[in-house]
N, CA and C of each residue as an Amber inpcrd file, in Angstrom:
protein
   717
  98.2850000  87.7950000 109.6430000  97.4340000  86.9230000 108.8160000
  96.5680000  86.0760000 109.7400000  95.5300000  86.6900000 110.2650000
  94.7560000  86.0920000 111.3380000  94.1200000  84.7590000 110.9430000
  93.5680000  84.6900000 109.7160000  92.8230000  83.5140000 109.3330000
  93.6390000  82.2430000 109.3100000  94.9140000  82.3490000 108.9410000
  95.7560000  81.1680000 108.8440000  96.6970000  81.0490000 110.0310000
  96.5400000  81.9260000 111.0020000  97.2790000  81.7930000 112.2460000
  98.7500000  82.1120000 112.1760000  99.2040000  82.8170000 111.1510000
 100.6140000  83.1930000 111.0370000 100.8050000  84.6220000 111.5330000
 101.7040000  84.7870000 112.4820000 101.9830000  86.1300000 112.9930000
 103.1410000  86.7490000 112.2160000 103.1410000  88.0710000 112.1330000
 104.1230000  88.7830000 111.3120000 104.6610000  90.0060000 112.0390000
 105.9780000  90.1180000 112.0730000 106.6540000  91.3320000 112.5260000
 107.4380000  91.9090000 111.3540000 107.5010000  93.2300000 111.2920000
 108.2230000  93.9010000 110.2180000 109.2850000  94.8320000 110.7750000
 110.4510000  94.8030000 110.1680000 111.4940000  95.7930000 110.4180000
 111.3670000  96.8660000 109.3390000 111.2440000  98.1130000 109.7510000
 111.1550000  99.2270000 108.8110000 112.5180000  99.9100000 108.7660000
 113.1760000  99.8070000 107.6220000 114.5310000 100.3370000 107.4630000
 114.4620000 101.8000000 107.0360000 114.9320000 102.6890000 107.9090000
 114.8380000 104.1290000 107.6360000 116.0450000 104.8720000 108.1910000
 117.2200000 104.2720000 108.0630000 118.4220000 104.8750000 108.6410000
 119.2900000 105.5830000 107.6090000 118.8270000 105.6490000 106.3650000
 119.6560000 106.2230000 105.3090000 119.7560000 107.7340000 105.3750000
 120.7200000 108.2490000 104.6080000 120.9600000 109.6900000 104.5400000
 120.6020000 110.2560000 103.1760000 119.6870000 109.6530000 102.4570000
 119.3970000 110.0790000 101.0900000 119.2950000 111.5890000 100.9630000
 120.0810000 112.1800000 100.0590000 120.1080000 113.6390000  99.9340000
 119.7630000 114.1240000  98.5330000 119.2520000 113.2350000  97.6880000
 118.9580000 113.6410000  96.3200000 117.6970000 114.4940000  96.2160000
 116.9910000 114.6670000  97.3230000 115.8130000 115.5290000  97.3060000
 116.1750000 116.9840000  97.5860000 117.4190000 117.2490000  97.9900000
 117.8910000 118.6120000  98.2570000 116.9640000 119.3660000  99.2000000
 116.4780000 118.6620000 100.2130000 115.5120000 119.2690000 101.1250000
 116.1410000 119.7210000 102.4330000 117.3880000 119.3140000 102.6730000
 118.0010000 119.5960000 103.9620000 117.6170000 118.5980000 105.0240000
 116.7630000 117.6440000 104.6690000 116.3170000 116.5970000 105.5860000
 116.6450000 115.2340000 104.9970000 116.9040000 114.2310000 105.8450000
 116.9290000 112.8620000 105.3180000 115.5930000 112.5760000 104.6400000
 115.6330000 111.8250000 103.5480000 114.4210000 111.6920000 102.7330000
 113.2410000 111.1160000 103.4910000 113.5050000 110.2810000 104.5180000
 112.3920000 109.6620000 105.2220000 111.5670000 110.6580000 106.0350000
 112.0980000 111.8680000 106.2330000 111.3680000 112.8900000 106.9850000
 110.8170000 113.9960000 106.0910000 111.0630000 113.8980000 104.7910000
 110.5370000 114.8910000 103.8610000 109.0130000 114.7710000 103.8060000
 108.2880000 115.8940000 103.8960000 106.8200000 115.8210000 103.8800000
 106.2710000 115.3800000 102.5290000 105.2580000 114.5350000 102.5900000
 104.4500000 114.1750000 101.4270000 103.0540000 114.7000000 101.6930000
 102.6740000 115.7550000 100.9830000 101.4020000 116.4310000 101.2400000
 101.2550000 116.7490000 102.7270000 102.3490000 117.2470000 103.3100000
 102.3090000 117.7320000 104.6800000 102.6170000 116.7200000 105.7610000
 102.7560000 115.4530000 105.4040000 103.0240000 114.4060000 106.3990000
 104.3650000 113.7540000 106.0700000 105.2770000 113.6460000 107.0520000
 106.5830000 113.0470000 106.7770000 106.4580000 111.6450000 106.1780000
 107.3450000 111.3580000 105.2440000 107.3000000 110.0970000 104.5120000
 107.2820000 108.8830000 105.4400000 108.1780000 108.8700000 106.4280000
 108.2430000 107.7220000 107.3320000 106.9580000 107.5750000 108.1280000
 106.3720000 108.6900000 108.5270000 105.1110000 108.6240000 109.2680000
 104.0160000 107.9980000 108.4150000 103.9760000 108.3390000 107.1360000
 102.9800000 107.7310000 106.2440000 103.1920000 106.2150000 106.1540000
 104.4460000 105.8210000 106.0080000 104.7560000 104.3940000 105.9110000
 104.3070000 103.6560000 107.1620000 104.6770000 104.1880000 108.3230000
 104.3510000 103.5190000 109.5860000 102.8500000 103.4980000 109.8400000
 102.1690000 104.5760000 109.5110000 100.7200000 104.6240000 109.7470000
  99.9940000 103.5780000 108.9130000 100.4410000 103.4000000 107.6690000
  99.8210000 102.3750000 106.8260000 100.0770000 100.9850000 107.3870000
 101.3280000 100.6850000 107.7190000 101.6510000  99.3610000 108.2560000
 100.9160000  99.1070000 109.5620000 100.7920000 100.1280000 110.3780000
 100.0900000  99.9990000 111.6530000  98.6180000  99.6550000 111.4440000
  98.0660000 100.0990000 110.3150000  96.6420000  99.8640000 110.0400000
  96.3600000  98.4850000 109.4560000  97.3900000  97.7630000 109.0480000
  97.1900000  96.4730000 108.3780000  96.9300000  95.3690000 109.3990000
  95.8180000  94.6760000 109.3080000  95.5370000  93.5980000 110.2640000
  96.5320000  92.4510000 110.1680000  97.2260000  92.3310000 109.0290000
  98.1990000  91.2530000 108.8600000  99.4710000  91.4820000 109.6780000
  99.7190000  92.7170000 110.0880000 100.9560000  93.0810000 110.7840000
 100.7150000  93.0880000 112.2870000 101.5540000  92.3580000 113.0150000
 101.4200000  92.2850000 114.4670000 102.3660000  93.2170000 115.2070000
 103.5510000  93.4490000 114.6520000 104.5500000  94.2380000 115.3710000
 105.4850000  94.9150000 114.3800000 106.0040000  96.0740000 114.8020000
 106.9330000  96.8450000 113.9850000 108.1430000  97.2490000 114.8100000
 109.2950000  97.2200000 114.1830000 110.5090000  97.8250000 114.7340000
 111.0320000  98.7910000 113.6850000 111.3940000  99.9860000 114.1120000
 111.8660000 101.0150000 113.1940000 113.3590000 101.2260000 113.4130000
 114.1090000 101.2390000 112.3220000 115.5520000 101.4650000 112.3860000
 115.8520000 102.8240000 111.7640000 116.4200000 103.7260000 112.5630000
 116.7280000 105.0730000 112.1010000 118.1730000 105.4090000 112.4530000
 118.6340000 106.5410000 111.9540000 119.9520000 107.0170000 112.3400000
 119.9910000 107.2460000 113.8460000 121.1400000 107.0070000 114.4470000
 121.2420000 107.0730000 115.9090000 120.8010000 108.4140000 116.4740000
 121.0470000 109.4960000 115.7450000 120.6820000 110.8160000 116.2590000
 119.1850000 111.0950000 116.1520000 118.4500000 110.2220000 115.4740000
 117.0150000 110.4370000 115.2730000 116.1390000 109.5600000 116.1560000
 116.7340000 108.7120000 116.9820000 115.9470000 107.7460000 117.7510000
 114.9450000 108.4420000 118.6610000 115.3850000 109.4100000 119.4400000
 114.4860000 110.0830000 120.3780000 113.3920000 110.8480000 119.6480000
 113.7570000 111.4970000 118.5500000 112.7640000 112.2200000 117.7550000
 111.6820000 111.2710000 117.2490000 112.1020000 110.1330000 116.7100000
 111.1310000 109.1740000 116.1780000 110.2460000 108.6030000 117.2770000
 110.8220000 108.3290000 118.4240000 110.0190000 107.8290000 119.5440000
 108.9260000 108.8160000 119.9120000 109.2650000 110.0940000 119.9550000
 108.2630000 111.1000000 120.3230000 107.1930000 111.2400000 119.2520000
 107.6020000 111.1780000 117.9720000 106.6290000 111.2840000 116.8870000
 105.6880000 110.0810000 116.8640000 106.2340000 108.9050000 117.0830000
 105.4160000 107.6890000 117.0930000 104.4130000 107.7300000 118.2330000
 104.8580000 108.2110000 119.3970000 103.9450000 108.3310000 120.5330000
 102.8550000 109.3520000 120.2390000 103.2300000 110.4760000 119.6410000
 102.2660000 111.5300000 119.3500000 101.2270000 111.0640000 118.3350000
 101.6700000 110.2950000 117.3460000 100.7540000 109.8260000 116.3010000
 100.0400000 108.5370000 116.6900000 100.3590000 107.9990000 117.8630000
  99.7130000 106.7910000 118.3900000  99.8180000 105.6120000 117.4180000
 101.0400000 105.3770000 116.9640000 101.3140000 104.2310000 116.0920000
 101.6320000 103.0550000 117.0070000 100.6040000 102.3160000 117.3590000
 100.6850000 101.4010000 118.4880000 101.4560000 100.1160000 118.2700000
 101.6690000  99.7070000 117.0290000 102.3490000  98.4290000 116.7900000
 103.8730000  98.5410000 116.8190000 104.3900000  99.7610000 116.9280000
 105.8430000  99.9320000 117.0070000 106.3150000  99.5380000 118.4010000
 107.1120000  98.4830000 118.4710000 107.6180000  97.9960000 119.7530000
 108.9530000  98.6190000 120.1200000 109.7660000  98.9030000 119.1250000
 111.0990000  99.4550000 119.3760000 111.4760000 100.4210000 118.2550000
 112.2980000 101.4060000 118.6100000 113.0150000 102.2270000 117.6340000
 114.4860000 102.0690000 117.9590000 115.2660000 101.6470000 116.9850000
 116.6730000 101.3570000 117.2500000 117.5670000 102.0360000 116.2270000
 118.8360000 102.1830000 116.5760000 119.7950000 102.8600000 115.7020000
 120.3000000 101.9200000 114.6200000 120.5200000 102.4780000 113.4350000
 121.0100000 101.6960000 112.3150000 122.5200000 101.6260000 112.2620000
 123.0130000 100.9860000 111.2080000 124.4470000 100.8450000 110.9920000
 124.9010000 101.6610000 109.8020000 126.1130000 101.3890000 109.3430000
 126.6930000 102.1650000 108.2510000 126.1280000 101.7820000 106.8880000
 125.5720000 100.5880000 106.7660000 124.9570000 100.1470000 105.5150000
 123.6000000  99.5350000 105.8090000 122.7880000  99.4040000 104.7560000
 121.4270000  98.9090000 104.9420000 121.3990000  97.5670000 105.6530000
 122.2410000  96.6330000 105.2150000 122.2040000  95.2950000 105.8030000
 122.5340000  95.3300000 107.2870000 123.4630000  96.1870000 107.6740000
 123.8170000  96.2910000 109.0890000 122.6760000  96.9220000 109.8810000
 121.9620000  97.8570000 109.2620000 120.7940000  98.4510000 109.9140000
 119.6890000  97.4200000 110.1070000 119.4510000  96.6180000 109.0710000
 118.4230000  95.5810000 109.1850000 118.7940000  94.5890000 110.2780000
 120.0600000  94.2100000 110.3390000 120.4750000  93.2850000 111.3900000
 120.2110000  93.8750000 112.7780000 120.4730000  95.1650000 112.9510000
 120.1530000  95.8110000 114.2280000 118.6580000  95.7320000 114.5170000
 117.8490000  95.9210000 113.4680000 116.4050000  95.8230000 113.6450000
 115.9570000  94.4260000 114.0130000 116.5720000  93.4250000 113.4020000
 116.2330000  92.0380000 113.7300000 116.6090000  91.7110000 115.1690000
 117.7310000  92.2370000 115.6150000 118.1230000  92.0240000 117.0070000
 117.1030000  92.6490000 117.9490000 116.6570000  93.8560000 117.6090000
 115.6800000  94.5460000 118.4550000 114.3440000  93.8080000 118.4860000
 113.8980000  93.3100000 117.3350000 112.6090000  92.6250000 117.3090000
 112.6900000  91.2950000 118.0360000 113.8370000  90.6220000 117.9620000
 113.9730000  89.3380000 118.6590000 113.9890000  89.5300000 120.1690000
 114.4250000  90.6920000 120.6260000 114.3980000  90.9860000 122.0590000
 112.9800000  91.2680000 122.5470000 112.1000000  91.6300000 121.6110000
 110.7150000  91.9340000 121.9710000 109.8100000  90.7120000 121.9180000
 110.2260000  89.6600000 121.1940000 109.3930000  88.4690000 121.0750000
 109.7720000  87.6670000 119.8520000 108.9520000  86.6790000 119.5260000
 109.1410000  85.9010000 118.3030000 107.8110000  85.8060000 117.5660000
 107.9000000  85.7240000 116.2480000 106.7280000  85.6410000 115.3920000
 106.9590000  84.5480000 114.3590000 105.8960000  84.1240000 113.6990000
 106.0470000  83.0950000 112.6660000 106.8460000  83.6130000 111.4770000
 106.5720000  84.8510000 111.1070000 107.1800000  85.4540000 109.9290000
 107.8450000  86.7650000 110.3100000 108.9070000  87.0840000 109.5900000
 109.6050000  88.3490000 109.7960000 109.8650000  88.9630000 108.4270000
 109.6110000  90.2530000 108.3100000 109.8060000  90.9150000 107.0290000
 110.5440000  92.2250000 107.1820000 110.9430000  92.7810000 106.0530000
 111.6350000  94.0650000 106.0210000 110.9470000  94.9480000 104.9870000
 110.7290000  96.2040000 105.3680000 110.1460000  97.1700000 104.4330000
 110.9520000  98.4560000 104.4910000 111.1570000  99.0720000 103.3400000
 111.8740000 100.3380000 103.2720000 110.9720000 101.4770000 103.7300000
 111.4780000 102.2860000 104.6530000 110.6970000 103.4310000 105.1080000
 110.4110000 104.4250000 104.0050000 111.2320000 104.4210000 102.9490000
 111.0640000 105.3500000 101.8320000 110.1460000 104.7970000 100.7470000
 109.3410000 103.7900000 101.0880000 108.2720000 103.3110000 100.1950000
 106.9390000 103.5940000 100.8860000 106.5250000 104.8630000 100.8890000
 105.3540000 105.2600000 101.6780000 104.0130000 104.9010000 101.0570000
 104.0030000 104.4280000  99.8070000 102.7370000 104.1250000  99.1400000
 102.3590000 102.6530000  99.2590000 103.0270000 101.9380000 100.1520000
 102.6730000 100.5550000 100.4470000 101.2070000 100.4670000 100.8620000
 100.5540000  99.3770000 100.5050000  99.1900000  99.1220000 100.9740000
  99.1490000  97.7530000 101.6440000  98.0890000  97.5180000 102.3750000
  97.9330000  96.2240000 103.0440000  97.8050000  95.0850000 102.0370000
  97.3760000  95.4010000 100.8260000  97.1880000  94.3600000  99.8110000
  98.5020000  93.6750000  99.4680000  99.6030000  94.4350000  99.3980000
 100.8970000  93.8290000  99.0960000 101.2960000  92.8320000 100.1810000
 101.0530000  93.2000000 101.4210000 101.3900000  92.3090000 102.5330000
 100.5100000  91.0690000 102.4990000  99.2420000  91.2590000 102.2330000
  98.3080000  90.1370000 102.1970000  98.6950000  89.1240000 101.1260000
  99.0910000  89.6000000  99.9470000  99.4910000  88.6800000  98.8770000
 100.7320000  87.8830000  99.2700000 101.6540000  88.5440000  99.9580000
 102.8630000  87.8460000 100.4030000 102.5290000  86.7410000 101.3920000
 101.6670000  87.0470000 102.3410000 101.3160000  86.0520000 103.3470000
 100.5150000  84.9070000 102.7440000  99.6590000  85.2190000 101.7880000
  98.9090000  84.1600000 101.1080000  99.8620000  83.1820000 100.4170000
 100.9010000  83.7150000  99.7830000 101.8590000  82.8540000  99.0800000
 102.6190000  81.9590000 100.0480000 103.0250000  82.5030000 101.1840000
 103.7540000  81.7080000 102.1720000 102.8560000  80.6550000 102.8130000
 101.5960000  80.9970000 103.0190000 100.6690000  80.0320000 103.6070000
 100.3340000  78.9150000 102.6210000 100.2890000  79.2540000 101.3320000
  99.9120000  78.2690000 100.3170000 101.0290000  77.2740000 100.0220000
 102.2760000  77.6630000 100.2560000 103.4130000  76.7970000  99.9310000
 104.3770000  76.7460000 101.1130000 104.2350000  75.7570000 101.9900000
 105.1090000  75.6550000 103.1660000 106.5770000  75.4280000 102.8260000
 106.8790000  75.0700000 101.5700000 108.2840000  74.8590000 101.2050000
 109.0070000  76.1700000 100.8970000 108.2660000  77.2540000 100.7740000
 108.9000000  78.5450000 100.5170000 109.5640000  79.0670000 101.7860000
 110.7700000  79.5920000 101.6280000 111.4540000  80.2430000 102.7450000
 111.1010000  81.7200000 102.8380000 110.7140000  82.3040000 101.7150000
 110.3840000  83.7160000 101.7330000 109.7940000  84.1620000 100.4180000
 109.2560000  85.3770000 100.4340000 108.6890000  85.9640000  99.2220000
 109.1110000  87.4230000  99.1290000 109.2160000  87.8740000  97.8960000
 109.6120000  89.2470000  97.6040000 108.5120000  89.9150000  96.8050000
 108.0200000  91.0390000  97.2720000 107.1140000  91.8530000  96.4770000
 107.9020000  92.3840000  95.2850000 107.3650000  92.2370000  94.0870000
 108.1100000  92.6460000  92.8900000 107.1350000  92.8990000  91.7540000
 107.6220000  93.6090000  90.7450000 106.8170000  93.8350000  89.5430000
 107.6440000  93.4490000  88.3200000 106.9880000  92.9460000  87.2660000
 107.7350000  92.5840000  86.0580000 108.4380000  93.8090000  85.4730000
 109.6190000  93.6030000  84.9410000 110.3500000  94.7120000  84.3290000
 109.7140000  95.0770000  82.9940000 109.4350000  96.3520000  82.8170000
 108.9070000  96.8270000  81.5350000 110.0310000  97.3090000  80.6250000
 111.2420000  97.3430000  81.1550000 112.4010000  97.7780000  80.3850000
 113.2460000  96.5750000  79.9680000 113.9230000  96.7120000  78.8500000
 114.9500000  95.7490000  78.4740000 116.2420000  96.1390000  79.1810000
 116.8560000  95.1810000  79.8600000 118.0640000  95.4550000  80.6290000
 119.2930000  94.8890000  79.9230000 120.4170000  95.5460000  80.1330000
 121.6790000  95.1400000  79.5240000 122.7080000  94.8170000  80.6050000
 123.4370000  93.7350000  80.4120000 124.5930000  93.4260000  81.2400000
 125.8220000  94.0010000  80.5360000 126.5790000  94.8540000  81.2510000
 127.7440000  95.4880000  80.6400000 129.0060000  95.1570000  81.4340000
 130.1540000  95.3940000  80.8160000 131.4200000  95.2060000  81.5190000
 131.8970000  96.5420000  82.0800000 133.1120000  96.5780000  82.6040000
 133.6350000  97.7980000  83.2210000 133.7890000  98.9420000  82.2250000
 133.8790000  98.6180000  80.9500000 134.0020000  99.6420000  79.9130000
 132.6500000 100.0100000  79.3040000 131.5740000  99.5310000  79.9270000
 130.1990000  99.7920000  79.4840000 129.8780000  99.1480000  78.1440000
 130.6360000  98.1390000  77.7810000 130.3100000  97.3710000  76.5860000
 129.2810000  96.3080000  76.9410000 128.2580000  96.1810000  76.1120000
 127.1820000  95.2330000  76.3850000 127.6980000  93.8080000  76.2250000
 127.4890000  93.0070000  77.2560000 127.9050000  91.6030000  77.2330000
 126.7370000  90.6700000  76.9450000 125.5480000  91.0450000  77.4070000
 124.3810000  90.1960000  77.1580000 123.1110000  90.9830000  77.4390000
 122.0020000  90.4390000  76.9320000 120.6820000  91.0330000  77.1500000
 119.7690000  89.9570000  77.7140000 119.4960000  89.9890000  79.0140000
 118.6430000  88.9620000  79.6170000 117.2240000  88.9990000  79.0460000
 116.6100000  87.8500000  79.0190000 115.2250000  87.7360000  78.5660000
 114.3170000  88.4490000  79.5640000 113.6300000  89.4700000  79.0970000
 112.8110000  90.3010000  79.9800000 111.6960000  89.5160000  80.6600000
 111.2980000  88.3980000  80.0870000 110.2230000  87.6100000  80.6990000
 110.5960000  87.1320000  82.0930000 111.8920000  87.0340000  82.3590000
 112.3490000  86.4900000  83.6380000 112.9100000  87.5620000  84.5730000
 112.6970000  88.8180000  84.2260000 113.2290000  89.9110000  85.0390000
 112.1070000  90.6010000  85.8060000 112.2690000  90.6610000  87.0960000
 111.3170000  91.3440000  87.9710000 112.0700000  92.3740000  88.8000000
 111.4240000  93.4890000  89.0580000 112.0190000  94.5570000  89.8630000
 111.6220000  94.3490000  91.3210000 112.6120000  94.0330000  92.1350000
 112.3400000  93.7360000  93.5450000 111.9410000  94.9940000  94.3020000
 110.9400000  94.8350000  95.1630000 110.4840000  95.8940000  96.0460000
 110.5810000  95.3820000  97.4860000 109.9370000  96.0710000  98.3710000
 109.6530000  95.5560000  99.7070000 108.1610000  95.7620000  99.9350000
 107.5440000  94.9840000 100.8330000 108.1560000  94.1180000 101.8240000
 108.7250000  92.8270000 101.2340000 109.7550000  92.3210000 101.9280000
 110.2960000  90.9910000 101.6870000 110.0970000  90.2200000 102.9850000
 109.3510000  89.1250000 102.9090000 108.8740000  88.4330000 104.1090000
 109.3480000  86.9820000 104.0980000 109.7910000  86.5090000 105.2680000
 110.4310000  85.2000000 105.3810000 109.9490000  84.4570000 106.6260000
 110.1750000  83.1410000 106.6130000 110.0240000  82.3860000 107.8510000
 111.0100000  82.9700000 108.8660000 110.5720000  83.0330000 110.1090000
 111.3460000  83.7230000 111.1400000 112.8200000  83.3030000 111.1650000
 113.0820000  82.0040000 111.3630000 114.4610000  81.5610000 111.5550000
 115.2920000  81.6850000 110.2880000 114.6370000  81.6090000 109.1340000
 115.3600000  81.7240000 107.8620000 116.0670000  83.0760000 107.7680000
 115.3290000  84.1490000 108.0480000 115.9490000  85.4700000 107.9340000
 116.9280000  85.7220000 109.0710000 116.5990000  85.2460000 110.2600000
 117.5270000  85.4090000 111.3790000 118.8630000  84.7360000 111.0750000
 118.8170000  83.5430000 110.5070000 120.0510000  82.8330000 110.1640000
 120.8190000  83.5570000 109.0580000 120.0870000  84.1090000 108.0890000
 120.7450000  84.7970000 106.9750000 121.5240000  86.0180000 107.4460000
 121.0210000  86.6540000 108.4970000 121.6910000  87.8530000 109.0110000
 122.6730000  87.5500000 110.1360000 122.7740000  86.2950000 110.5400000
 123.7160000  85.9250000 111.6090000 125.0970000  85.6790000 111.0080000
 125.5960000  86.6800000 110.3160000 126.8850000  86.5940000 109.6420000
 127.7480000  87.7830000 110.0590000 129.0010000  87.7350000 109.6950000
 129.9080000  88.8320000 110.0120000 129.5260000  90.0840000 109.2320000
 130.0140000  91.2280000 109.7060000 129.7830000  92.4750000 108.9840000
 130.2660000  92.3610000 107.5440000 131.4170000  91.7490000 107.3530000
 132.0000000  91.6400000 106.0170000 131.1020000  90.8490000 105.0750000
 130.4660000  89.8130000 105.5910000 129.5920000  88.9870000 104.7560000
 128.3260000  89.7340000 104.3500000 127.9160000  90.7050000 105.1670000
 126.6840000  91.4360000 104.8920000 126.9060000  92.6580000 104.0120000
 128.1140000  93.1890000 104.0120000 128.3760000  94.4190000 103.2740000
 128.0860000  94.2390000 101.7890000 127.4060000  95.2230000 101.2290000
 127.0870000  95.1840000  99.8110000 125.7530000  94.5540000  99.4870000
 125.1230000  93.9050000 100.4610000 123.8050000  93.3080000 100.2110000
 122.7710000  94.4230000 100.0840000 122.0810000  94.4730000  98.9560000
 121.1170000  95.5460000  98.7290000 119.6790000  95.1300000  99.0110000
 119.4600000  93.8430000  99.1970000 118.1400000  93.4260000  99.6700000
 118.2870000  92.1700000 100.5200000 117.2100000  91.8150000 101.1800000
 117.2340000  90.7320000 102.1600000 117.1860000  89.3680000 101.4820000
 116.4210000  89.2840000 100.4040000 116.2670000  88.0000000  99.7180000
 117.5940000  87.4760000  99.1980000 118.4810000  88.3640000  98.7700000
 119.7540000  87.9040000  98.2180000 120.5730000  87.1530000  99.2580000
 120.4560000  87.5520000 100.5280000 121.1730000  86.8510000 101.5940000
 120.5860000  85.4610000 101.8250000 119.2620000  85.3620000 101.7330000
 118.6050000  84.0610000 101.8800000 118.9250000  83.1740000 100.6850000
 118.8890000  83.7470000  99.4900000 119.2030000  82.9900000  98.2760000
 120.6210000  82.4270000  98.3320000 121.5560000  83.2200000  98.8460000
 122.9570000  82.7950000  98.8980000 123.1550000  81.5820000  99.7940000
 122.2140000  81.3550000 100.7030000 122.2860000  80.2030000 101.6010000
 121.4380000  79.0370000 101.0930000 120.9560000  79.1420000  99.8590000
 120.1700000  78.0650000  99.2690000 118.6910000  78.1430000  99.5690000
 118.2330000  79.2720000 100.0940000 116.8200000  79.4190000 100.4300000
 115.9310000  79.4680000  99.2020000 114.7000000  79.0310000  99.3820000
 113.7210000  79.0130000  98.2870000 112.8460000  80.2620000  98.4090000
 113.0440000  81.1890000  97.4920000 112.3720000  82.4870000  97.5450000
 111.5870000  82.6940000  96.2570000 110.3490000  83.1500000  96.3850000
 109.5050000  83.4310000  95.2230000 109.1610000  84.9160000  95.1840000
 108.7870000  85.3820000  94.0040000 108.2590000  86.7370000  93.9040000
 106.7390000  86.6750000  93.9320000 106.1520000  87.6990000  94.5160000
 104.7040000  87.8880000  94.4610000 104.4550000  89.2690000  93.8650000
 103.3400000  89.4130000  93.2110000 103.0650000  90.6570000  92.5010000
 102.9530000  91.8240000  93.4720000 103.7930000  92.8180000  93.2430000
 103.7400000  94.0380000  94.0330000 102.8460000  95.0640000  93.3590000
 103.2630000  96.3160000  93.4180000 102.4870000  97.3930000  92.8130000
 103.4360000  98.4330000  92.2350000 103.1440000  98.9440000  91.0350000
 103.9670000 100.0280000  90.4840000 103.9880000 101.2620000  91.3820000
 102.9600000 101.4110000  92.2120000 102.9050000 102.5700000  93.1050000
 103.7930000 102.4080000  94.3330000 104.2600000 101.2060000  94.5830000
 105.0750000 100.9490000  95.7730000 106.5590000 101.1460000  95.4510000
 106.8780000 102.3010000  94.8820000 108.2640000 102.5790000  94.5080000
 108.9920000 103.2820000  95.6520000 110.3060000 103.2600000  95.5640000
 111.1420000 103.9130000  96.5690000 111.3500000 105.3700000  96.1680000
 111.0480000 106.2750000  97.0650000 111.2030000 107.7010000  96.7920000
 112.6710000 108.0700000  97.0000000 113.3470000 108.4160000  95.9190000
 114.7770000 108.7230000  96.0110000 115.1390000 110.1030000  95.4710000
 114.2850000 110.7080000  94.6480000 114.6210000 112.0170000  94.0850000
 113.3550000 112.8520000  93.9330000 113.5130000 114.0550000  93.3900000
 112.3860000 114.9850000  93.2980000 111.2930000 114.4790000  92.3650000
 111.6850000 113.7750000  91.3180000 110.6810000 113.2130000  90.4060000
 109.8210000 112.1930000  91.1420000 110.4530000 111.3290000  91.9220000
 109.7070000 110.3510000  92.7200000 108.7760000 111.0530000  93.7020000
 109.2730000 112.1190000  94.3220000 108.4750000 112.8440000  95.3080000
 107.2200000 113.4230000  94.6730000 107.3660000 114.0470000  93.5210000
 106.1980000 114.6010000  92.8310000 105.2210000 113.5010000  92.4320000
 105.7580000 112.3850000  91.9530000 104.9080000 111.2630000  91.5590000
 104.1370000 110.7240000  92.7610000 104.8190000 110.5880000  93.8920000
 104.1600000 110.0870000  95.1030000 103.0460000 111.0240000  95.5450000
 103.2830000 112.3190000  95.4700000 102.2500000 113.2790000  95.8740000
 101.0510000 113.2270000  94.9370000 101.3000000 113.0150000  93.6540000
 100.1960000 112.8830000  92.7010000  99.3360000 111.6680000  93.0280000
  99.9900000 110.5510000  93.3380000  99.2480000 109.3320000  93.6690000
  98.4410000 109.5260000  94.9460000  99.0540000 110.1370000  95.9520000
  98.3360000 110.3820000  97.2050000  97.1370000 111.2880000  96.9790000
  97.3050000 112.2980000  96.1450000  96.1900000 113.1970000  95.8520000
  95.0590000 112.4490000  95.1570000  95.4160000 111.5400000  94.2430000
  94.3910000 110.7480000  93.5560000  93.6850000 109.8040000  94.5180000
  94.4150000 109.2580000  95.4920000  93.7970000 108.3520000  96.4630000
  92.7970000 109.0740000  97.3540000  92.9680000 110.3660000  97.5150000
  92.0650000 111.1390000  98.3700000  90.7220000 111.4000000  97.7010000
  90.6860000 111.2970000  96.3750000  89.4630000 111.6500000  95.6480000
  88.3600000 110.6260000  95.8620000
């Protein structure tokens, strides 16, 4: 965010083993119109003027492969590629450790490698919100829920129906003040297990987190339906 003088580093989480695409590959390497999903994600983030540095977290056996691909594609903002952990939160913590060894920035964020349709606009809106309100600890890209959601018990009996006006579907990037996120992840493995997003860890420590409008196109590719949808959107963007 050059105009307001805030620097930003992003951890790209791509260490998962998603197999619902039945491709024989981890989902982050599945081609989208001929280009691997993770490569599309990194190329977009690399092109955003708001982003100063990237660290990529992958499975330990993929580190060398990713380093060679990043070098070949000349994705210049990637400072490190590091191995992930057994769960997302542990992988993100490894990424935060790697980025802190490379330097410090005003803001630190996390983006899922399996959200390849991210645009610079989502990042820009997040940074605008943080710059406009210094009391915010972080922001989450999100979209309002178009579905009515039900809270159920272990027997699948409905216990309550939350007011949809207050329900937003969290996406990434999730961007925070540097020390806020570092402190949130400076916990034991046990404390981090089960955390499905970064904001929840900040919220649990009393952090002030807001949502900013994301994009319906910035969805996480998890199955074949998502893959086809992503390819359709990419094809439309080419027109």
